[in-house]
Every structure is written in C-alpha cells, then in structure tokens.
C-alpha positions, 0 to 999 in steps of 0.5 A: 500500500502506498500514498503520494504527496502532491502540490499544486500552487500558482505562487511557486511554493516548495513542499518537502515531504517526509514519512516516519514509521511508528518508531518515529524513524525516517523511512522515506524522503525528504522529497522536495517538490515544486508546483504540479509535482508528486512525490515517489510512492511512500510505502506504508508499513503496518501501524501508524505512518506519519507524513510530515509536509513542510510548505515553504513560500517564495518569500521563505516563510514556511509552515509544517503539517503532519498527517497520520496514516494507519495501515492494518497489520499484514496477515503474513508480514514475512511473505510479501511486504517489502516497504521501508522500515527500521528492523531489529536486525541492524544489517537490514537497512533501507536507503532513501534519498536525502536533500542537501543544500549547497549555498542555500540551493537544494539537491536531491541526488547527492546523499542517501540515508539508511536507518537501522536499529541495534540494542534499542538504539536507532542509527541513521547513516548518511552517505554522500556520492562523490561525483555529483557533489564534486560537480556542484562544488566546482560551480560553487563560490569560495566559502561555500556552505554545505548543509546536510539536514537529518530531520528524523529523530534518531539516537545516532547520526553518522555522515560518511564522506570520502577524503577527496570530498573533504579536500574539495571542500577545503579547497573551496574554504567551505563549511560543512554543517550536519543538522540533527534534532539533537544537535548541529555541527558546523565544521570548516573543512580545513579543520578536518586536516585531511592531509595530516590524517592521510599521513597518520594512516599511512605514507602513501595513502591518498585522500580518496582512500579515506572515509571520514565519519562525522557523528552526532549521538545521544550519549550512552546510558553509562555516560548519562548515569555518570553525569547524573551522579555528579549533579548532587556532588557539584550542585548543578542541574542538567537541562540538556543530557549529554550529546557526543560529537566526533570525527573519525578517519577510517582506512580498512581496519585503521582508525584515527580520531580527530580530537584537536582543532586549530580554531574554535569549531561550532556546535549547536544544541537545542534547548527544551521548548518549555524551558526559560532560556535564561536558565542556561549557564554553560555547556560542560564537557564530560570526559570518560574518566568523569572529569567535568570542564567548562566549554565556551557557550553562548545562546542564539534564538531563531524562529522562536527556538533557543540554542546553546552555541558551543565553540570548542577546540576539541571533539567531546561529549557536551551537556548543558547545565544550570549553575549558580555561584554567589561567593560571600566575599564578593558582595558589593565588590566591583568584580562581583559579576565577573567572579560569580559568572566564571565561578558558575561556568566552572572556570574559576574556583574559590578558596573554599565553596563560599569565599573567593578572596578577590583582593589576593594576588594570583600566581603565574601557575594559577593564571595559566590554569584559569586561561586553559579552563576558560578556553575549554581545554583539558588540563591533561597536557603531558609535559610543559618542558620547564625546568621548575615544573614537575610531573607531580605538580597540580598545575603541570597538566594545565601548564603543559596544555597552555604551552602546547597552544602557545599561550605561555612561555617561560624565562630565558633560563628555561624556568617558569616560576609557577609560584611567583605572583604574576604582574599585570603586563605579564598577564596581559601578554598571556591574554594577547596570546589567547586572543589570537587563538580565539580569533581576535586580531593582535597584530599592531605596529610599534607606532600603533601601540604607542598611539593606543597607549598614549592615553595612559599616564604610565605607558612609558613604564610598560616593558618593551616586550609587552607594549604591543600585547598590552595595546592589542588588549586595550584596542579590543576593550579587554583591558581598560586600565585604572584611572588612566593608568595601566600599572604594568608592574603591579601584581594581578589580583584574583578579582582582576584575573576573573575580569580580564578573562571574562572580557576575553571570552565576551569580546571574542564572542565565545560567551554572552555578556555577563548576566547579573549575579543572582 
C-alpha cells in the first residue's frame, strides 16, 4: 500500500515531504517538490505512518503539517511486504534519498540515508556520492556552505564522506554543517586536516582512500548515569543530557580520531521548548574518566527556538547545565559579576565553596590554569618542558596544555616560576596570546601601540616586550586600565584575573555578556 504527496500552487511554493514509521524513524524522503509535482510512492508499513509536509513560500516563510496514516497489520508480514522500515536486525537497512543544500540551493541526488536499529538504539547513516557533489562544488563560490539536514529523530547520526570530498571542500574554504534534532555541527573543512590524517594512516595513502565519519549521538546510558551522579556532588542541574560529537578517519581496519582543532569549531544544541532560556549557564564537557570542564557557550534564538552555541577546540561529549555561584566575599565588590559568572561556568574556583578572596594576588601557575579552563581545554597536557615544573605538580597538566597552544612561555633560563605572583603586563601578554587563538586580531605596529597607549599616564613604564600585547588588549576593550593608568608592574589580583578573562571570552564572542549575579 502506498500514498503520494502532491502540490499544486500558482505562487511557486516548495513542499518537502517526509514519512516516519511508528518508531518515529525516517523511512522515506525528504522529497522536495515544486508546483504540479508528486512525490515517489511512500510505502506504508503496518501501524501508524506519519507524513510530515513542510510548505515553504517564495518569500521563505514556511509552515509544517503532519498527517497520520494507519495501515492494518499484514496477515503474513514475512511473505510479501517489502516497504521501508527500521528492523531489529541492524544489517537490514533501507536507503532513501536525502536533500542537501549547497549555498542555500537544494539537491536531491547527492546523499542517501539508511536507518537501522541495534540494542534499542536507532542509527541513521548518511552517505554522500562523490561525483555529483564534486560537480556542484566546482560551480560553487569560495566559502561555500554545505548543509546536510537529518530531520528524523534518531539516537545516532553518522555522515560518511570520502577524503577527496573533504579536500574539495577545503579547497573551496567551505563549511560543512550536519543538522540533527539533537544537535548541529558546523565544521570548516580545513579543520578536518585531511592531509595530516592521510599521513597518520599511512605514507602513501591518498585522500580518496579515506572515509571520514562525522557523528552526532545521544550519549550512552553509562555516560548519562555518570553525569547524573555528579549533579548532587557539584550542585548543578542538567537541562540538556549529554550529546557526543566526533570525527573519525577510517582506512580498512585503521582508525584515527580527530580530537584537536586549530580554531574554535561550532556546535549547536537545542534547548527544551518549555524551558526559560535564561536558565542556561554553560555547556560542560564530560570526559570518560568523569572529569567535568567548562566549554565556551553562548545562546542564539531563531524562529522562536533557543540554542546553546558551543565553540570548542576539541571533539567531546557536551551537556548543558544550570549553575549558580554567589561567593560571600564578593558582595558589593566591583568584580562581583565577573567572579560569580566564571565561578558558575566552572572556570574559576574559590578558596573554599563560599569565599573567593578577590583582593589576593594570583600566581603565574594559577593564571595559566584559569586561561586553559576558560578556553575549554583539558588540563591533561603531558609535559610543559620547564625546568621548575614537575610531573607531580597540580598545575603541570594545565601548564603543559597552555604551552602546547602557545599561550605561555617561560624565562630565558628555561624556568617558569609557577609560584611567583604574576604582574599585570605579564598577564596581559598571556591574554594577547589567547586572543589570537580565539580569533581576535593582535597584530599592531610599534607606532600603533604607542598611539593606543598614549592615553595612559604610565605607558612609558610598560616593558618593551609587552607594549604591543598590552595595546592589542586595550584596542579590543579587554583591558581598560585604572584611572588612566595601566600599572604594568603591579601584581594581578584574583578579582582582576576573573575580569580580564571574562572580557576575553565576551569580546571574542565565545560567551554572552555577563548576566547579573543572582
């Protein structure tokens, strides 16, 4: 038994028709239809079949309709029915065309989706056909966007493309975006680093030999349970359960996991429709060993829907949390909002759960650790290479990670002096290196730096090595000075550290402007 979806509209409307089985899994479509066109037959399975029809007018306005069609059970389902369905047998897949969009134009013959079920988890696998996509990319402009929307709800979505497609996307400076109901991944093709992956898989490996998989999935029950166990201990509320984002390169039985990017890469996770979006504090990364860390997160709203926008230098498992911090000794302090905001985001810690001690000096090791956490990096670096930093020191992992990303540098004698308090100009120099990583321009000439710093009465006291970094931070509004002074040689306080780090995140648009402390 089959049905079709048809459209007749003189106003040149466009209709997309999709059909889902009684498990809510996509089994046919989406098919894009223009006026006077009918879809291919939509095969009905036994039970309730939901047909979703999205009508888009010429001006871009759209409306969604859902139609439920019930088919009685077949008398002998094993004998004749061959329509699309999701089987309990994971090898029993049915492939349907999938519409993708290149620079806003829809194409139906480039990708196909197959759905399967295993161990009570559904998976949709999308495969892209190389030649048709290559032809369309050749006609596209540079900085093209390639969007692959999977509208069906599934526990796991896997996009598979070949390395030569990735290379073609990279040559176009294109951005590949995979959209699913549970989250979206916006990945500049250059960040897949296909040439590097080829070398890691073998010296003579060509990109066309490699399969690259982009995976967006609900986390396993074990990960969800691990996060649930942490909520009572760390006193936060999970408002969106964890979602996995991964990129893997495959060649035969060889596998390389891409877990590090050169630039911040964007993911979006939709917030619940019935939730006040102001409850969202941040996304957190949940590591397999149970370590929880902040990742830069802001919020966007489109068409009445709210999204957590996560920008990260790694691939990880992300959950969205609500958290609140109000240190007792920050009441009435000028840095109250910055300190409480970064405390809620798990970027900074108090000296105990109730006190921050804002006016105390901060050490070089402590400041490096805060920068690493603020940028969403794990403090699991192996070795910083400084003569006075040992593997057993609490700050070794954070300092090694900061050194790996070029955020910190030691003294000429090879030491870092981690326990030494950090001066304002030293801290601002570190901030300037983090600015570059966050996408803020730091290039400024010596004469340009002099012009920016001329408004400060003590600008002559700024070290030669720090003038350009300090000027770049001032230019971007990260540093404002104090009563027309920079005070470069003064010790940085814990309050000042929180404020300058928060401004780094805000000015680079990694987080939203601070909310008033609750």
